[in-house]
N, C-alpha and C positions, 0 to 999 in steps of 0.2 A: 880104938874102935875099928872093927873090921870094915872092909870095903863094902860089904853087903848091907851092914847096918847103916853106914853113912848114906848109901844110895836110897835106902828105904825112908830114912828121915828126910832127905831132900825131896823125894816125891810127895811125902805127906804135906810138907810145908807148901809146896807149889799148888797142890790141890786146894788147900785151905785158902790161899790167896785168890784163886779163881772164884771160889764160892763167895767170898766176901765182896769181890768185884761185881758179880751179878746181883747180889743182894742190894748193893748200893744203887745200882742202876734201877732196880725195881722200886726203891723208895724215892727216887728223884721224881718230882711232879712234872707232868707233861706240859709242854709250852701251850699257852692260850692262843687260839687262832682268832684273829680279829678280821672281819670282812669290812674293807673300806668301800667308799663310794665308787672308786675306780673298779674295784672287784665286782660291785653290783652291776656296773655298766657292761662289764665283760661277760658276766654270766648270762646264759640264754634265758629269755623271759619265760616265766611259768604261765601256762595257759590253763584256764579252768576246765574241768572235766565237762564234756558235752552232756546235755541232759539225756537221760535214758528215754528211748522211745516208749510211748504209752499206747497200749492197745486200745482201739476205739471201743467205746461203750455202746453196745447194741441193746436197745430196749426191746424186748420181745413184744410182738403184737398180741393184744388180748384175743383169746380164743373166740371163734365165731359162736354165736348163740346156738345152742342145741335145737335142732328141729324136732318138735314133739310129735309131729305127724308121721305115720308110716304109710307109704304108698305101695300098693301091690296090684299088679295087673296080670291077667291071664286070659287066654283065648277061650271064648265060650265053646262049650262042647257040641252044641247042636248047630248054631248059626255061625256066621263069620264075624260076629260082634266081639267086643272086648269087655271083659268084666273088670271093674275097678273097685278097689277097697281102700278107703282112707280110715285110719284108726288112730286113736290117742288114748292112753290109759288114764285112769283117774289119779289124782294127786295123792290120795291116801288109800290105804288098804281097806278092803271090805270087812264088814263085821259078820257076814253070813256066807256060808258055802265055802268050798275048797279053793275057789278062784282067789288069787291074791288081790287083784284089782279089777274094777269094772272097766269096760272099754266103750267109748263112744265111737260108733262105726257109721260112716257114710258109704253107701254102696250103690254101684250101678251093675245090676245083674240082668243080663238078657234085655238090655235097653230099658230097664225099669229102675227108677230111683227110689231109694229108701234110706232112712236114718233110724238108728236104734241104739239102745244101751244094752250091752251084753253083761249079765251078772249071774250069780248063783243063788240069789234070794228066792224065797218061796212066793211066786206070783203065778198061781195056776190060771189057765185061760178059762175061767168059769163065767165071766161076764162078757158077752159079745160086744158091749159098748166100749170096753177097754178098762184100763187100770188108772185110778186117779194119781197124778204125779204133779208135784210142784216144781216149776222151773223159774230160775232167775238169771238174767243175762247181765254180767258185770255187777254194777251197783244199782241196777233197776229194781222195780218191785217184783215180788214173786207172783206167779200166775198159775192157777190151777188148770190142768188140762187132762184129757184122757188119751192114753197111749194103748195101742193094741198089743196084746201079749202073743208071743210066738207059741208054736205048738208044744214046745218043751217047757214053757213057763219060766224061761231063763233070760228073756230079752223083752224089753218094752220099746216100742217105737212106732213110726209111721211107715207103712209098707206100700202106700200109694203115692204116685208121683206128685200130685198137687200138694198134699199135706207135707210130704217130705221136702219138696223144693222150698216151700214157704218157710219152714223151720230152718233149713240149711242157710238160706239167704239171711235170716235174722241172726244166725250164729256169726256171720261176718261183721256184725255191728258191735261185738263185745270181745273182751280178751279172756273171759272165763265164763263157763256154764256151771251154774249151781243147780243140782237136781236132788230131790228127795221124795221118798215114798215109803209107805208102810207095807211090809210083807203080809203074808196070810196069817202070821202069828201076832200081828199088830206091832211089830218092832219097827221103829223108824230107822231108815237108812238114808244117809246123806253122802253125797259125793260131789267132787268138783273136777272139772275138765278144763285144761288150758286150750285156748282157741287161737293163740298166736301162730302165724304161719299158714293158716287155713287158706287164705286167699291165693297164695302162690301155688298151692297143690290142687285147688278145686277145679282148675281148667281141664285137667285130665279127665275128671269124672264128668264134667259138663259135656265135653266132646264125645265121650263114649256113650252117654245117654241122650245125645242130640238135643241139648237144651236150646230152645228158641230164645232169641234176644228178648222177646216179650212173650210171656206165657199165654196160652190160648184162652185161659179164663179171664184175662185182663183186656181182651180185644173183642170187638163186636158189640152190638146193642145188648143192653141188659134186659132180661125178661121182666115182664110186668109182675109186680108183687101179687101173690095169691095169699089170701087169708089162711093162716095156719102153716104156710110153707116158709122155708128158710132160704134167704137169698144167698146162694153159695158164691156169688160174685163179689159180695161185700166182705172184704177181709176183716173189717171191724166186727162183724157179726159171726162170720164163719172162718176160723183160722185154727191152726194147731194150738194157739194160745187161748182160744175161747170157743170151744165147741158149743153147739146150741144146747146140749144136754149136760153141760158141765155144772158143778156146784156153784153157788153164788160166789162172787169175788171175795167176800169177806172171809171165806174159809180158806183161801189160798195162803200158802206160806206155813201151814202148820207142820208139814214134814221137814221144812228147812229151819224151823224155829228152835229145834232141839228139845222141845217139850214132849215127853212121852204121853202125857195126858192129852195134849192137843192133838197129837198124832193118832191116838186111839179114838178120839171123838171124830176126827176127820175120816178115819178108816171105817168106822162103824156107821157113818152117815153117807151112804153111797149116793151118787148123782141121781137127781130126780129124772124120771123118764118123761 
C-alpha cells in the first residue's frame, strides 16, 4: 500500500473515533443536582414582589342641577332704570303656531312689573276683560282666571303691578305651573313650566322694579264696603286667581283636563259680566 493510501486510512479512522466519543458524551445522562439544607442557608433569601401601586379612585361629583331660568338685564332707553327679564320655556312643545315652546316671562320694564305667557296660539284681543285661562300650582286645584291679551294676540298675562306681583309671589309656593286655555278655534292647549330656582333669581327683578317689603294695597285702613263695589284689598275676592267677573269655580280646570268637549263648553261660555 502506498504511503498516501495509508495516510488517508489513518486520518479516516481517527475522525471516526472522535465522532463516536462525542456521541457517547451526548448520550451520558447529566448528573442530578440536589440542594441540601446547608445550600438553602447559604442562598440569598427570596423577597416577594412589592405590590404595584394603585391609582386612587376618584368618584366624579354629580353635575349641578341645570338652572331653568334665563336672566337678562338691559339699560332702559329713556330713563336710568334697568329692565329685567326672567324667562323659562315650557316642558313640552306647543301644538299651535311656529314657536317650538311657550315661555313664562317675568318682566320689569321701565319700573313696571308684569308676568305673561308668550305663545303663538290664536288668542285675538277681542274681549277687554281678558281671556279665560286655567292655572294650577303644583298638585293644587285648578283655578279659572282672566288674563289680558297683548296687542298681537300672542301673549296672555298680567301687565299691571298689583296683579303681576300677586301671581309671581304665588309662583314661589310651587315647583310647577300648569296652564291651559282654548284658542280662538276652540282647540285646548296645555303647557307646564318648571318653577324651581325662581326664588334665587327674583331678587334682581324686585330690586329693578323697587318692590316694597309690604305692598301698598296691604297697608292702611281698608275702605268701607259699598254695595255693588268690589273690595280690591281683599285678596280672597280680588286676585289673579279669582277676578270678580270670572266664571264660577266649578268650570275651572276644563282646559287642563284634556277633554276637548269640556274645553269647547268652557270656551263657548264666556265669563258673565
